[in-house]
N, C-alpha and C positions, 0 to 999 in steps of 0.2 A: 977349759971346758966352758961351754955355752950355758948360760943360765936360762931357765925356763922363761923368765920374764923378758928375755932378749929375743925370743923366737917370735916370728910373725905368725899371725893366725891365717887360716885358709882363706878367709875373706880378704885380708890384706894382700895376700899373694895374688889372688884372683883379680882384685882391683888393679894391682900393678900390672899384671899381664894384659888386662883389657885396654890399657893405654897404648899397647902396640897394635897398630892398625891391622896387620896381617893376622895376628892372634885373634883380634876381635871379629874379623870376618869369618874365620874358621869356627869360632865359638858360636856365632849366630847361625852359621850354616848347619851345624850339628846339634843345635840346642834342642829341637823337638825330639830327635832320636834319643839324646842323652836323658832328657827329662822323663820320657816314657820308660827308658831302661831303669832309671832310679826307682820309679814307682813299681815296676814289675818285680825288681829285686827285693824291694822293701816288703811288698805283699807276700812274696814267697818266703822270706825270712820270718816275717811275723806269724805265718801260718805253719812254719816248719815243714815246708814242702820241698821236694827235690825238683829239678827241672822236668824230669820225666813225669812226676805226679802232677805238676802244674799243667804240663802239656796235655795229659789225659783229660783234665778238667776242661781245658780250652778246646779239645777236639783237634789238636795239632800234634806234630812230632816234636820231640825234645830238641833237635837241632834248631827248629824255628824259635823256640823259647830262648835258646842260647844266643841266637842272632839278635833277638829283641833286647836281651840283657846286655849284650856287648855295645849296643848303641851305635853300631856302624851304619845302619840303614834306617831311613824313615819308614815307620810302619804305615801300611795302607789305612784308609778310612775304615775298610771292612775289618781289619785287624783291631783297630782301636775300638770299634763297635763291639766286637766279640769280647775284648778285654773288659770293657765297661759293663757289659751284660753279665758275664760270668763272675767277674771279681767284684762287682758292685763298686767300681771306682769311677771318678770323674776324669774324662779326657777331653774337656772343652778346649777347642783350638782357637787361638787368636790369629787371624790372618790380616796382616797389614802390609803396606808397601815395604819391601825388603825385610820382612819379619814374619816368621811362622813359629809359634811356640804354644806350649800349654798355658792356658789361662791360669791354672792353679798348679804350679809345679810342686813336686814333693818337697817336704821340708829339708833343709840342709843343702839346697842347691844355690844359695845366695840370693834367691828371689824373696821379696817380702811376701808374707802370708796375707792373703786378702780374705775378707769375710765372704762367705758364700751365701747367696740368697736362698 
């Protein structure tokens, strides 16, 4: 039987995975969509909403919320604007050479929390 103290943390596993170049490329490619998905899921859970209820608040259909939460596709700027307006969330995007990500990802994504101005 494995002892709890012998198990690796999620951060340790992610750090090890990121040493693999192919994994790192895919992680970076899908980072924005995944960070948005985490924030949307967290908001919905905190407010006790179903996908359909959240969709009604956002003026969209439930399958669209499901796609956002799956993190399979990058949301458009218009969608991010709608999420920010309706949910009162920050979706500041950092755009750099070979990098596109949320400036302030949701907690628990392995990114350090930064103070917001």
